[in-house]
C-alpha positions as CSV (number, residue, x, y, z in Angstrom):
1,M,20.1,-1.4,29.7
2,G,20.3,-1.0,25.8
3,V,19.0,-3.6,23.2
4,R,22.3,-4.7,22.3
5,E,23.2,-5.3,26.1
6,R,19.9,-6.8,26.9
7,Y,20.3,-9.3,23.9
8,G,24.1,-9.6,23.8
9,R,24.1,-13.0,24.7
10,Q,21.4,-14.3,22.2
11,P,21.7,-15.0,18.5
12,P,20.7,-12.0,16.2
13,L,17.3,-12.0,14.6
14,P,16.8,-14.7,11.8
15,S,17.3,-13.5,8.4
16,D,13.5,-14.4,7.3
17,V,11.9,-12.9,10.8
18,A,10.1,-10.3,8.4
19,H,8.7,-13.1,6.5
20,R,7.8,-15.1,9.5
21,L,5.7,-12.0,10.9
22,E,3.6,-12.1,7.9
23,G,1.9,-15.2,8.8
24,S,1.5,-14.0,12.6
25,A,-2.2,-13.4,12.1
26,A,-3.1,-17.0,12.5
27,L,-1.0,-17.0,15.8
28,F,-2.6,-14.5,17.4
29,R,-6.3,-15.4,16.3
30,R,-5.4,-18.5,18.7
31,H,-5.0,-16.2,21.8
32,P,-7.4,-13.7,23.1
33,V,-5.8,-10.8,21.3
34,R,-8.0,-7.9,19.9
35,L,-5.0,-6.1,17.9
36,A,-1.4,-6.5,17.4
37,Y,1.0,-4.1,15.9
38,L,4.7,-4.4,14.6
39,F,6.7,-1.2,15.5
40,G,10.1,-0.1,16.2
41,S,13.3,-0.4,14.1
42,L,12.1,-3.7,12.4
43,A,8.6,-2.1,11.1
44,R,10.8,0.9,10.0
45,G,12.9,-1.5,7.8
46,D,16.2,-1.0,9.7
47,P,18.7,-3.6,8.5
48,G,20.0,-3.4,12.0
49,A,17.3,-4.2,13.8
50,A,17.9,-6.1,16.9
51,D,14.5,-7.1,18.5
52,V,10.8,-7.6,17.5
53,D,8.7,-4.7,19.2
54,L,5.0,-5.9,19.2
55,A,2.3,-3.7,20.8
56,V,-0.9,-5.9,21.5
57,L,-4.5,-4.8,22.7
58,P,-5.1,-8.0,24.7
59,D,-8.8,-9.4,25.4
60,E,-10.0,-10.9,28.9
61,G,-8.1,-13.9,29.6
62,L,-4.8,-13.5,27.7
63,S,-1.9,-15.4,29.1
64,W,1.3,-13.1,28.3
65,H,3.7,-16.0,28.9
66,L,2.0,-18.4,26.5
67,L,1.7,-15.8,23.6
68,Y,5.4,-15.0,24.3
69,A,6.1,-18.8,24.0
70,E,4.4,-19.3,20.9
71,L,5.6,-16.3,19.2
72,S,9.2,-17.0,20.4
73,E,8.8,-20.3,18.7
74,T,7.3,-19.1,15.5
75,L,9.7,-16.3,14.9
76,G,12.8,-18.3,16.0
77,T,13.9,-15.7,18.4
78,D,13.7,-14.6,21.8
79,R,14.7,-11.0,21.0
80,L,10.9,-10.1,21.9
81,D,9.4,-7.0,23.5
82,L,5.9,-7.1,24.0
83,L,3.7,-3.9,24.7
84,D,0.3,-3.8,26.5
85,L,-1.3,-1.2,24.4
86,R,-3.8,-0.4,27.2
87,L,-0.8,0.9,29.3
88,A,0.8,2.6,26.4
89,P,0.9,6.7,26.7
90,P,-0.6,8.6,24.1
91,Y,2.4,9.7,22.5
92,L,3.5,6.1,22.0
93,K,0.1,4.9,20.4
94,A,0.6,7.7,18.3
95,E,4.0,6.8,17.0
96,I,3.2,3.0,16.6
97,L,0.1,4.2,14.3
98,Q,2.3,6.4,12.4
99,S,5.3,4.5,11.7
100,G,4.2,0.7,12.7
101,R,2.2,-2.0,10.9
102,C,-1.1,-3.7,11.9
103,L,-0.5,-7.5,11.9
104,F,-3.7,-8.5,13.2
105,A,-7.0,-7.2,14.0
106,R,-10.1,-9.3,15.3
107,S,-12.2,-7.1,13.2
108,E,-11.5,-4.1,10.7
109,A,-14.1,-2.2,12.6
110,E,-12.5,-2.6,16.0
111,R,-9.0,-1.4,14.5
112,E,-10.8,1.7,13.1
113,A,-12.4,2.6,16.1
114,F,-9.2,1.9,18.2
115,E,-6.9,4.0,15.9
116,R,-9.5,7.0,15.8
117,S,-9.6,7.0,19.6
118,A,-5.8,6.8,19.8
119,R,-5.1,9.5,17.4
120,A,-7.8,11.7,19.2
121,V,-6.2,11.2,22.5
122,A,-2.8,11.8,21.5
123,R,-3.9,15.4,20.0
124,D,-5.9,16.2,23.0
125,E,-2.6,15.5,24.9
126,A,-0.5,17.2,22.5
127,L,-2.6,20.4,22.6
128,R,-2.9,20.2,26.7
129,I,0.7,20.2,26.9
130,R,1.3,23.1,24.4
131,I,-1.2,25.2,26.6
132,Q,0.5,24.1,29.9
133,A,3.9,25.0,28.6
134,H,2.7,28.2,27.0
135,R,1.1,29.5,30.3
136,A,4.2,28.3,32.2
137,R,6.5,30.7,30.2
138,W,4.0,33.6,29.7
139,G,1.4,33.0,32.6
140,M,-2.3,33.6,32.0
141,V,-2.9,36.4,29.0
142,P,-6.1,38.2,28.9
143,M,-7.8,38.1,25.7
144,P,-10.9,39.8,24.3
145,L,-14.3,38.2,24.0
146,R,-14.5,37.0,20.3
147,T,-18.2,37.7,19.6
148,D,-17.6,36.8,16.0
149,F,-16.1,33.4,16.9
150,L,-19.0,33.0,19.1
151,W,-21.7,34.0,16.6
152,S,-20.1,31.5,14.2
153,A,-19.8,28.6,16.6
154,L,-23.5,29.1,17.4
155,L,-24.7,28.9,13.9
156,E,-22.4,25.8,13.5
157,L,-24.3,24.3,16.8
158,E,-27.7,24.6,15.3
159,R,-26.6,23.4,12.0
160,I,-25.5,20.3,13.8
161,A,-28.8,20.1,15.9
162,E,-30.5,20.3,12.5
163,A,-28.6,17.2,11.0
164,M,-29.0,15.5,14.5
165,E,-32.9,15.2,13.9
166,A,-32.2,12.5,11.4
167,Y,-30.8,10.2,14.3
168,R,-33.5,10.9,17.0
169,A,-35.4,7.8,16.4
170,L,-32.6,5.4,16.6
171,T,-32.6,2.9,19.1
172,A,-29.9,1.0,20.8
173,R,-30.9,-2.1,18.5
174,D,-30.4,0.1,15.5
175,L,-27.3,1.3,16.6
176,E,-25.9,-2.0,17.2
177,G,-27.0,-3.4,13.7
178,D,-25.8,-0.5,11.8
179,L,-22.0,0.4,12.6
180,H,-21.9,3.0,9.8
181,R,-24.7,4.8,11.0
182,R,-23.9,4.7,14.7
183,W,-20.4,6.2,13.6
184,A,-22.2,9.1,11.9
185,A,-24.4,9.5,14.8
186,E,-21.7,9.6,17.3
187,R,-19.6,12.0,15.2
188,G,-22.5,14.3,15.5
189,L,-22.7,14.1,19.2
190,I,-19.0,14.7,19.3
191,A,-18.9,17.9,17.0
192,G,-21.8,19.3,18.9
193,L,-20.4,18.7,22.4
194,N,-16.9,20.1,21.2
195,L,-18.6,23.1,20.0
196,I,-20.5,23.7,23.4
197,F,-17.1,23.1,25.2
198,Q,-15.0,25.7,22.9
199,I,-17.7,28.3,23.5
200,A,-17.7,27.5,26.9
201,D,-14.1,27.6,27.3
202,H,-13.5,31.0,25.4
203,I,-16.1,33.0,27.4
204,L,-14.8,31.7,30.8
205,V,-11.3,32.8,29.9
206,A,-12.1,35.8,27.9
207,R,-14.6,37.2,30.1
208,F,-14.1,35.9,33.4
209,H,-10.5,35.0,33.6
210,R,-11.2,31.3,34.6
211,E,-9.6,28.1,33.4
212,A,-11.7,25.0,34.0
213,P,-9.7,21.8,34.6
214,T,-12.6,19.5,33.0
215,Y,-15.4,19.7,30.7
216,E,-18.1,19.3,33.6
217,D,-16.5,22.4,35.3
218,L,-16.9,24.5,32.0
219,L,-20.6,23.9,32.5
220,K,-20.6,24.4,36.0
221,D,-18.7,27.7,35.8
222,L,-21.0,28.9,33.1
223,R,-23.9,28.3,35.3
224,Q,-21.9,30.1,38.4
225,H,-21.3,33.3,36.2
226,E,-25.0,33.2,35.1
227,V,-24.3,32.5,31.4
228,I,-26.6,29.8,31.4
229,S,-29.8,29.0,33.3
230,E,-29.9,26.4,36.2
231,E,-32.3,24.4,34.0
232,L,-30.2,24.2,31.0
233,Y,-27.2,23.5,33.3
234,G,-29.2,20.6,34.8
235,L,-29.9,19.2,31.4
236,L,-26.2,19.4,30.2
237,R,-24.6,17.8,33.3
238,G,-22.7,14.6,32.3
239,A,-22.2,15.9,28.7
240,G,-18.3,16.0,29.6
241,G,-18.2,12.4,30.7
242,L,-20.5,11.4,27.6
243,R,-18.0,13.2,25.3
244,N,-15.0,11.4,26.4
245,V,-16.8,8.1,26.4
246,L,-17.6,8.9,22.6
247,V,-14.1,10.0,22.0
248,H,-11.9,7.6,24.0
249,E,-13.9,4.6,25.2
250,Y,-14.1,3.0,21.5
251,I,-15.2,-0.4,23.1
252,R,-17.4,-0.2,26.0
253,I,-19.9,2.4,24.8
254,D,-23.4,1.4,25.9
255,P,-25.7,1.8,22.9
256,E,-28.6,2.5,25.1
257,R,-26.8,5.7,26.5
258,V,-26.0,6.9,23.0
259,A,-29.4,6.2,21.7
260,Q,-30.9,8.5,24.6
261,A,-28.3,11.3,23.9
262,L,-29.5,11.0,20.1
263,R,-32.8,11.8,21.5
264,D,-31.9,14.8,23.7
265,A,-29.1,16.5,21.6
266,P,-31.0,18.6,19.1
267,D,-33.0,20.2,21.6
268,R,-30.4,20.8,24.3
269,F,-27.9,21.9,21.2
270,R,-30.6,24.3,20.4
271,R,-31.1,25.4,23.8
272,F,-27.5,26.2,24.7
273,A,-27.1,28.3,21.4
274,R,-30.6,30.6,22.7
275,E,-28.9,31.1,26.0
276,I,-25.3,31.9,24.8
277,R,-27.3,34.4,22.3
278,A,-29.2,36.1,25.0
279,W,-26.3,36.4,27.1
280,L,-24.2,38.1,24.2
281,S,-27.2,40.5,23.5
282,E,-26.9,41.3,27.4
283,Q,-23.1,41.8,27.0
284,A,-23.5,44.3,24.0
285,E,-26.2,46.3,26.0
286,T,-24.3,46.9,29.0
287,G,-21.1,47.7,27.0
């Protein structure tokens, strides 16, 4: 059912609905709402907008019925569509951030974290779809082992390990008390883990024609093909889950887990670089 059909029996939007929305922050603050965005035709300034599209990230205990009722009364219309951001697909979240407008944020830090996470998920999803479409059309195309990429990536990984030394002593309390330092430390972890997984993926595809479905499978397959040692595999197990938590779980990150990862990261990043270098040297010797 189209928008016009759905709201055909209702009066059009009030002419001042955009002005009324400007004062909606106080309304959202009275409810267990963390973030609220205006999106769709009204956000784009379409003079023919037929409804108000609102995307809401709820907190525990939110009554959607009560929120809808107060919004309807405040905006003077029942032409409301409320979207639960927890259930929105990645492409829709990206569209909301691109063309929509934030009406309310419980805190700017939470807004920045949510938007950073949503964009990262959307990029990952878009890349995954492109790869799947390419392989569905062309099949698995063998590629040469790009040692130039691998050596460059290993140097970058060691640079990250060196930079991460500055965060080794941070405690969970330090991370909770200094958001900017926590973000910097987490970005370092993400950068190092992403390099590890990019290196692993390239080796497995180029040398062993193996596509691992998950980050954890990348590590497992490296061990099975004797690219890394059993000891290093044991140290890195769980890194895929940690990477996903850091990138996607923007609220529920355990500071103690992050602090432990910061203590371990420099040595484990360097150990991975050493073992991959040793494997590359063996490949060069065997031709």
